[in-house]
C-alpha positions as CSV (number, residue, x, y, z in Angstrom):
1,M,61.1,52.7,37.6
2,F,63.9,53.6,39.9
3,T,67.0,56.1,38.9
4,D,70.1,57.3,40.8
5,K,72.0,60.2,39.4
6,I,74.7,59.1,41.2
7,S,78.1,57.1,40.2
8,G,78.4,53.1,40.4
9,T,81.1,53.6,42.7
10,C,79.2,55.2,45.6
11,T,78.2,52.9,48.7
12,S,74.8,54.4,49.2
13,R,72.7,54.8,46.0
14,P,69.4,56.1,47.2
15,G,66.9,54.7,44.1
16,L,69.3,51.1,43.8
17,D,68.2,50.8,48.1
18,D,64.7,51.3,47.2
19,A,64.6,49.4,44.5
20,L,66.2,46.8,46.0
21,S,63.5,47.3,49.3
22,H,60.4,46.9,46.3
23,V,61.5,43.7,45.0
24,R,60.4,40.0,45.6
25,K,60.2,36.5,45.4
26,R,60.4,35.7,41.5
27,D,60.6,39.0,40.3
28,T,63.7,40.2,37.9
29,L,65.9,43.4,39.1
30,T,66.4,44.9,35.5
31,V,68.9,47.5,34.7
32,W,70.2,49.4,31.7
33,K,74.2,48.7,31.6
34,L,76.1,46.6,34.2
35,D,78.6,49.0,35.0
36,R,75.4,51.9,36.3
37,L,75.0,48.8,38.6
38,G,78.6,48.8,40.5
39,R,82.5,48.8,39.5
40,S,83.9,46.4,41.4
41,V,83.4,42.6,41.1
42,K,83.0,42.0,44.5
43,S,79.8,44.2,45.0
44,L,78.1,43.2,41.9
45,I,78.6,39.3,43.2
46,E,77.6,40.3,46.7
47,L,74.6,42.1,45.1
48,V,73.1,39.6,42.7
49,A,74.4,36.7,45.3
50,D,71.8,38.5,47.4
51,L,69.5,38.5,44.8
52,E,69.9,35.0,44.3
53,Q,69.1,34.3,47.8
54,R,66.2,36.2,48.1
55,Q,64.9,34.3,44.9
56,V,64.6,37.4,42.7
57,H,67.0,37.5,38.6
58,F,68.9,39.8,37.8
59,K,68.4,41.5,34.0
60,S,71.0,43.5,32.3
61,L,69.1,45.3,29.1
62,T,72.1,46.6,26.5
63,D,74.5,43.4,28.2
64,G,72.5,40.4,27.6
65,I,72.8,39.3,30.9
66,N,70.0,37.3,32.7
67,T,71.0,35.2,35.3
68,K,67.5,32.9,35.4
69,T,70.0,30.5,33.3
70,P,73.2,29.3,34.3
71,A,74.5,30.8,30.8
72,G,73.4,34.1,32.1
73,R,75.0,33.7,35.4
74,F,78.2,32.4,33.7
75,F,77.9,35.9,31.3
76,F,77.2,37.8,34.4
77,H,80.9,37.0,35.6
78,V,82.0,37.9,33.1
79,M,80.9,41.5,32.3
80,A,81.6,41.7,35.9
81,S,84.8,41.0,35.2
82,L,85.5,43.4,32.3
83,A,83.6,46.4,34.0
84,Q,86.1,46.5,36.5
85,M,88.9,46.1,34.2
86,E,87.8,49.0,32.1
87,R,87.2,50.9,35.4
88,E,91.1,50.5,36.5
89,L,92.2,51.2,33.3
90,I,90.0,54.8,33.0
91,A,91.1,55.4,36.0
92,E,95.2,55.0,35.2
93,R,94.6,56.7,31.8
94,T,93.3,59.6,34.4
95,Q,95.7,59.4,36.1
96,A,98.6,59.2,33.6
97,G,97.3,61.9,31.9
98,L,97.5,64.2,34.8
99,A,101.2,63.6,35.6
100,A,101.6,63.9,32.2
101,A,99.9,67.8,32.5
102,R,101.9,68.5,35.3
103,A,104.9,67.4,33.7
104,L,104.0,70.2,31.2
105,G,104.1,72.9,34.4
106,R,99.9,72.6,33.9
107,V,98.2,72.6,36.7
108,G,93.9,71.3,37.6
109,G,91.5,74.0,38.2
110,R,90.7,77.3,37.6
111,N,92.5,80.2,37.2
112,R,93.2,82.5,40.3
113,R,90.9,85.3,40.8
114,M,93.3,87.0,42.7
115,T,96.2,87.3,41.1
116,D,99.7,89.2,42.3
117,S,98.8,92.9,40.9
118,K,95.6,92.5,42.7
119,V,97.0,91.0,45.9
120,A,99.4,94.0,45.9
121,A,96.4,96.4,44.8
122,A,94.1,95.2,47.9
123,R,97.1,95.1,50.4
124,K,97.7,98.6,49.4
125,L,94.3,99.4,49.1
126,L,93.4,98.4,53.1
127,N,96.6,99.9,54.5
128,A,95.2,103.1,53.2
129,G,92.0,102.5,55.1
130,A,89.3,101.4,52.3
131,A,86.9,98.7,53.7
132,P,87.1,95.4,52.4
133,K,84.1,95.7,51.3
134,D,84.8,97.9,48.7
135,V,88.2,96.7,48.0
136,A,86.7,93.4,47.2
137,R,84.0,94.8,44.8
138,D,86.8,97.0,43.1
139,L,89.3,94.1,42.7
140,G,85.7,91.7,41.1
141,V,86.0,89.2,43.9
142,S,84.0,88.6,47.4
143,V,85.0,89.3,50.5
144,P,86.3,85.7,51.6
145,P,88.6,85.4,49.1
146,L,90.0,88.7,49.6
147,Y,90.5,87.6,53.2
148,R,92.0,84.1,52.6
149,W,94.6,85.6,50.5
150,L,95.0,88.4,53.0
151,P,94.7,87.6,56.3
152,A,94.4,90.3,58.7
153,S,97.3,89.7,60.8
154,T,99.3,89.7,56.7
155,R,97.9,93.7,56.6
């Protein structure tokens, strides 16, 4: 059994590469679900074509695909197309959601640790001669963010 904890969209997947290096003639490469193997029709077809050339069959447990039969090969192509369409729809909806959030003034990511008042306080303390390490500790941040917000050239 070979596993990957990486997206099907990534080109380099150690678990898949290891599995492909172990399959032999007349073996069957079995996956849990087709979209875990790849997201584009092209990559899935190339992978299965490579397996066919090596006389290795392909099987997807949850999708009911088995390339040993002509119907299984046809169904594989249909499901590969659906997997790619699903991936593109997810990406499209994600982008639309992010655009809608931006239109409402929301920005993604974590909240700023260095607020404007903290930057002003840090500037005042540093100008008074306080050590950067002490200022950072008092403000609840580490030294790198302090330097990022208050580079030496601006103090």
